[in-house]
Structures are given as structure tokens and as C-alpha cells.
Chimera marker file (.cmm) of the C-alpha trace (Angstrom):
<marker_set name="trace">
<marker id="1" x="203.595" y="131.743" z="103.733" r="1" g="1" b="0" radius="0.5"/>
<marker id="2" x="207.151" y="133.955" z="102.531" r="1" g="1" b="0" radius="0.5"/>
<marker id="3" x="205.934" y="134.582" z="99.194" r="1" g="1" b="0" radius="0.5"/>
<marker id="4" x="202.380" y="135.339" z="100.332" r="1" g="1" b="0" radius="0.5"/>
<marker id="5" x="204.097" y="137.971" z="102.731" r="1" g="1" b="0" radius="0.5"/>
<marker id="6" x="205.784" y="139.311" z="100.273" r="1" g="1" b="0" radius="0.5"/>
<marker id="7" x="203.035" y="139.334" z="97.838" r="1" g="1" b="0" radius="0.5"/>
<marker id="8" x="200.747" y="141.110" z="100.094" r="1" g="1" b="0" radius="0.5"/>
<marker id="9" x="203.980" y="143.442" z="100.756" r="1" g="1" b="0" radius="0.5"/>
<marker id="10" x="204.545" y="144.774" z="97.525" r="1" g="1" b="0" radius="0.5"/>
<marker id="11" x="201.319" y="144.651" z="96.939" r="1" g="1" b="0" radius="0.5"/>
<marker id="12" x="200.450" y="147.603" z="99.350" r="1" g="1" b="0" radius="0.5"/>
<marker id="13" x="203.930" y="149.153" z="98.507" r="1" g="1" b="0" radius="0.5"/>
<marker id="14" x="202.514" y="149.439" z="94.634" r="1" g="1" b="0" radius="0.5"/>
<marker id="15" x="199.202" y="151.360" z="95.672" r="1" g="1" b="0" radius="0.5"/>
<marker id="16" x="200.819" y="153.588" z="98.745" r="1" g="1" b="0" radius="0.5"/>
<marker id="17" x="203.197" y="154.490" z="95.033" r="1" g="1" b="0" radius="0.5"/>
<marker id="18" x="199.776" y="154.678" z="92.398" r="1" g="1" b="0" radius="0.5"/>
<marker id="19" x="196.907" y="155.919" z="95.270" r="1" g="1" b="0" radius="0.5"/>
<marker id="20" x="198.004" y="159.165" z="96.596" r="1" g="1" b="0" radius="0.5"/>
<marker id="21" x="199.001" y="160.170" z="92.263" r="1" g="1" b="0" radius="0.5"/>
<marker id="22" x="195.721" y="159.287" z="91.703" r="1" g="1" b="0" radius="0.5"/>
<marker id="23" x="193.686" y="160.125" z="93.851" r="1" g="1" b="0" radius="0.5"/>
<marker id="24" x="194.623" y="164.521" z="93.927" r="1" g="1" b="0" radius="0.5"/>
<marker id="25" x="193.773" y="164.596" z="90.330" r="1" g="1" b="0" radius="0.5"/>
<marker id="26" x="190.772" y="163.008" z="91.012" r="1" g="1" b="0" radius="0.5"/>
<marker id="27" x="190.619" y="160.463" z="88.926" r="1" g="1" b="0" radius="0.5"/>
<marker id="28" x="188.036" y="157.934" z="90.362" r="1" g="1" b="0" radius="0.5"/>
<marker id="29" x="187.422" y="154.812" z="87.197" r="1" g="1" b="0" radius="0.5"/>
<marker id="30" x="191.006" y="154.787" z="86.732" r="1" g="1" b="0" radius="0.5"/>
<marker id="31" x="191.169" y="154.049" z="91.045" r="1" g="1" b="0" radius="0.5"/>
<marker id="32" x="188.518" y="151.413" z="90.157" r="1" g="1" b="0" radius="0.5"/>
<marker id="33" x="190.868" y="149.596" z="87.143" r="1" g="1" b="0" radius="0.5"/>
<marker id="34" x="193.689" y="150.245" z="89.261" r="1" g="1" b="0" radius="0.5"/>
<marker id="35" x="192.028" y="148.322" z="91.713" r="1" g="1" b="0" radius="0.5"/>
<marker id="36" x="190.517" y="145.366" z="89.953" r="1" g="1" b="0" radius="0.5"/>
<marker id="37" x="193.432" y="145.181" z="87.494" r="1" g="1" b="0" radius="0.5"/>
<marker id="38" x="196.396" y="144.699" z="90.989" r="1" g="1" b="0" radius="0.5"/>
<marker id="39" x="194.021" y="142.478" z="92.743" r="1" g="1" b="0" radius="0.5"/>
<marker id="40" x="193.363" y="139.952" z="89.795" r="1" g="1" b="0" radius="0.5"/>
<marker id="41" x="197.030" y="140.136" z="89.740" r="1" g="1" b="0" radius="0.5"/>
<marker id="42" x="197.921" y="139.445" z="93.601" r="1" g="1" b="0" radius="0.5"/>
<marker id="43" x="194.765" y="136.606" z="93.053" r="1" g="1" b="0" radius="0.5"/>
<marker id="44" x="196.483" y="134.851" z="90.124" r="1" g="1" b="0" radius="0.5"/>
<marker id="45" x="200.151" y="135.023" z="92.058" r="1" g="1" b="0" radius="0.5"/>
<marker id="46" x="198.522" y="134.430" z="95.166" r="1" g="1" b="0" radius="0.5"/>
<marker id="47" x="197.140" y="130.934" z="93.753" r="1" g="1" b="0" radius="0.5"/>
<marker id="48" x="200.779" y="130.192" z="91.755" r="1" g="1" b="0" radius="0.5"/>
<marker id="49" x="202.353" y="130.653" z="95.066" r="1" g="1" b="0" radius="0.5"/>
<marker id="50" x="199.786" y="128.234" z="96.721" r="1" g="1" b="0" radius="0.5"/>
<marker id="51" x="200.853" y="126.544" z="94.084" r="1" g="1" b="0" radius="0.5"/>
<marker id="52" x="196.832" y="126.004" z="92.784" r="1" g="1" b="0" radius="0.5"/>
<marker id="53" x="196.724" y="124.717" z="89.138" r="1" g="1" b="0" radius="0.5"/>
<marker id="54" x="195.378" y="128.428" z="87.621" r="1" g="1" b="0" radius="0.5"/>
<marker id="55" x="193.352" y="126.969" z="83.401" r="1" g="1" b="0" radius="0.5"/>
<marker id="56" x="195.456" y="128.655" z="80.783" r="1" g="1" b="0" radius="0.5"/>
<marker id="57" x="193.805" y="132.785" z="80.184" r="1" g="1" b="0" radius="0.5"/>
<marker id="58" x="194.104" y="131.632" z="76.109" r="1" g="1" b="0" radius="0.5"/>
<marker id="59" x="190.895" y="129.072" z="77.394" r="1" g="1" b="0" radius="0.5"/>
<marker id="60" x="189.010" y="131.556" z="78.542" r="1" g="1" b="0" radius="0.5"/>
<marker id="61" x="189.333" y="133.226" z="75.679" r="1" g="1" b="0" radius="0.5"/>
<marker id="62" x="188.945" y="130.596" z="73.502" r="1" g="1" b="0" radius="0.5"/>
<marker id="63" x="185.441" y="129.905" z="74.864" r="1" g="1" b="0" radius="0.5"/>
<marker id="64" x="184.285" y="133.326" z="75.137" r="1" g="1" b="0" radius="0.5"/>
<marker id="65" x="185.545" y="134.324" z="70.778" r="1" g="1" b="0" radius="0.5"/>
<marker id="66" x="185.418" y="131.355" z="69.193" r="1" g="1" b="0" radius="0.5"/>
<marker id="67" x="181.029" y="131.270" z="69.253" r="1" g="1" b="0" radius="0.5"/>
<marker id="68" x="181.472" y="134.629" z="67.406" r="1" g="1" b="0" radius="0.5"/>
<marker id="69" x="184.531" y="133.500" z="64.863" r="1" g="1" b="0" radius="0.5"/>
<marker id="70" x="181.962" y="130.902" z="63.947" r="1" g="1" b="0" radius="0.5"/>
<marker id="71" x="179.421" y="133.002" z="63.459" r="1" g="1" b="0" radius="0.5"/>
<marker id="72" x="181.412" y="135.103" z="61.448" r="1" g="1" b="0" radius="0.5"/>
<marker id="73" x="182.905" y="132.932" z="58.888" r="1" g="1" b="0" radius="0.5"/>
<marker id="74" x="179.485" y="130.936" z="58.995" r="1" g="1" b="0" radius="0.5"/>
<marker id="75" x="178.108" y="134.257" z="56.951" r="1" g="1" b="0" radius="0.5"/>
<marker id="76" x="181.077" y="135.360" z="55.268" r="1" g="1" b="0" radius="0.5"/>
<marker id="77" x="180.874" y="131.507" z="53.585" r="1" g="1" b="0" radius="0.5"/>
<link id1="1" id2="2" r="1" g="1" b="0" radius="0.2"/>
<link id1="2" id2="3" r="1" g="1" b="0" radius="0.2"/>
<link id1="3" id2="4" r="1" g="1" b="0" radius="0.2"/>
<link id1="4" id2="5" r="1" g="1" b="0" radius="0.2"/>
<link id1="5" id2="6" r="1" g="1" b="0" radius="0.2"/>
<link id1="6" id2="7" r="1" g="1" b="0" radius="0.2"/>
<link id1="7" id2="8" r="1" g="1" b="0" radius="0.2"/>
<link id1="8" id2="9" r="1" g="1" b="0" radius="0.2"/>
<link id1="9" id2="10" r="1" g="1" b="0" radius="0.2"/>
<link id1="10" id2="11" r="1" g="1" b="0" radius="0.2"/>
<link id1="11" id2="12" r="1" g="1" b="0" radius="0.2"/>
<link id1="12" id2="13" r="1" g="1" b="0" radius="0.2"/>
<link id1="13" id2="14" r="1" g="1" b="0" radius="0.2"/>
<link id1="14" id2="15" r="1" g="1" b="0" radius="0.2"/>
<link id1="15" id2="16" r="1" g="1" b="0" radius="0.2"/>
<link id1="16" id2="17" r="1" g="1" b="0" radius="0.2"/>
<link id1="17" id2="18" r="1" g="1" b="0" radius="0.2"/>
<link id1="18" id2="19" r="1" g="1" b="0" radius="0.2"/>
<link id1="19" id2="20" r="1" g="1" b="0" radius="0.2"/>
<link id1="20" id2="21" r="1" g="1" b="0" radius="0.2"/>
<link id1="21" id2="22" r="1" g="1" b="0" radius="0.2"/>
<link id1="22" id2="23" r="1" g="1" b="0" radius="0.2"/>
<link id1="23" id2="24" r="1" g="1" b="0" radius="0.2"/>
<link id1="24" id2="25" r="1" g="1" b="0" radius="0.2"/>
<link id1="25" id2="26" r="1" g="1" b="0" radius="0.2"/>
<link id1="26" id2="27" r="1" g="1" b="0" radius="0.2"/>
<link id1="27" id2="28" r="1" g="1" b="0" radius="0.2"/>
<link id1="28" id2="29" r="1" g="1" b="0" radius="0.2"/>
<link id1="29" id2="30" r="1" g="1" b="0" radius="0.2"/>
<link id1="30" id2="31" r="1" g="1" b="0" radius="0.2"/>
<link id1="31" id2="32" r="1" g="1" b="0" radius="0.2"/>
<link id1="32" id2="33" r="1" g="1" b="0" radius="0.2"/>
<link id1="33" id2="34" r="1" g="1" b="0" radius="0.2"/>
<link id1="34" id2="35" r="1" g="1" b="0" radius="0.2"/>
<link id1="35" id2="36" r="1" g="1" b="0" radius="0.2"/>
<link id1="36" id2="37" r="1" g="1" b="0" radius="0.2"/>
<link id1="37" id2="38" r="1" g="1" b="0" radius="0.2"/>
<link id1="38" id2="39" r="1" g="1" b="0" radius="0.2"/>
<link id1="39" id2="40" r="1" g="1" b="0" radius="0.2"/>
<link id1="40" id2="41" r="1" g="1" b="0" radius="0.2"/>
<link id1="41" id2="42" r="1" g="1" b="0" radius="0.2"/>
<link id1="42" id2="43" r="1" g="1" b="0" radius="0.2"/>
<link id1="43" id2="44" r="1" g="1" b="0" radius="0.2"/>
<link id1="44" id2="45" r="1" g="1" b="0" radius="0.2"/>
<link id1="45" id2="46" r="1" g="1" b="0" radius="0.2"/>
<link id1="46" id2="47" r="1" g="1" b="0" radius="0.2"/>
<link id1="47" id2="48" r="1" g="1" b="0" radius="0.2"/>
<link id1="48" id2="49" r="1" g="1" b="0" radius="0.2"/>
<link id1="49" id2="50" r="1" g="1" b="0" radius="0.2"/>
<link id1="50" id2="51" r="1" g="1" b="0" radius="0.2"/>
<link id1="51" id2="52" r="1" g="1" b="0" radius="0.2"/>
<link id1="52" id2="53" r="1" g="1" b="0" radius="0.2"/>
<link id1="53" id2="54" r="1" g="1" b="0" radius="0.2"/>
<link id1="54" id2="55" r="1" g="1" b="0" radius="0.2"/>
<link id1="55" id2="56" r="1" g="1" b="0" radius="0.2"/>
<link id1="56" id2="57" r="1" g="1" b="0" radius="0.2"/>
<link id1="57" id2="58" r="1" g="1" b="0" radius="0.2"/>
<link id1="58" id2="59" r="1" g="1" b="0" radius="0.2"/>
<link id1="59" id2="60" r="1" g="1" b="0" radius="0.2"/>
<link id1="60" id2="61" r="1" g="1" b="0" radius="0.2"/>
<link id1="61" id2="62" r="1" g="1" b="0" radius="0.2"/>
<link id1="62" id2="63" r="1" g="1" b="0" radius="0.2"/>
<link id1="63" id2="64" r="1" g="1" b="0" radius="0.2"/>
<link id1="64" id2="65" r="1" g="1" b="0" radius="0.2"/>
<link id1="65" id2="66" r="1" g="1" b="0" radius="0.2"/>
<link id1="66" id2="67" r="1" g="1" b="0" radius="0.2"/>
<link id1="67" id2="68" r="1" g="1" b="0" radius="0.2"/>
<link id1="68" id2="69" r="1" g="1" b="0" radius="0.2"/>
<link id1="69" id2="70" r="1" g="1" b="0" radius="0.2"/>
<link id1="70" id2="71" r="1" g="1" b="0" radius="0.2"/>
<link id1="71" id2="72" r="1" g="1" b="0" radius="0.2"/>
<link id1="72" id2="73" r="1" g="1" b="0" radius="0.2"/>
<link id1="73" id2="74" r="1" g="1" b="0" radius="0.2"/>
<link id1="74" id2="75" r="1" g="1" b="0" radius="0.2"/>
<link id1="75" id2="76" r="1" g="1" b="0" radius="0.2"/>
<link id1="76" id2="77" r="1" g="1" b="0" radius="0.2"/>
</marker_set>
């Protein structure tokens, strides 16, 4: 429970530090990317704090790029 409260606090602090600069410079696309990355990091950290098994990211990368790799190698042979 304390770990999740700490994660929420840290996420709020990161937003408090980064968002005013992005808002003043009117960097809307960067704010969207900021929230997406912060949300992904917060979600993964929360899952780890709750001891929920998270599959390795390399499996997802391999799932996406393996067919492309096989296609390229079939053209090269």
C-alpha cells in the first residue's frame, strides 16, 4: 500500500515539475507523449509493487518483429 502511495506521490511530483514548462511553451504533442509514457511507467511500477507477474517486454518485441524478420530473410535467400 505504501509503495503505491509513493508511486502516486512521485508521479504527481514529476507532473508538477514538467507540465508547467510544456504548458508555457504550448507543446501539446509533447504533453500527450509525456502522459502516455508516465502512464505506462506508473502502470508497470504499480503492477510490480503489487507482485503481479509482468511478461518481459522482449517477448512483445519479438512477437512484432519476428514475422517481419522472417519475411526479409526469405527475400534474401
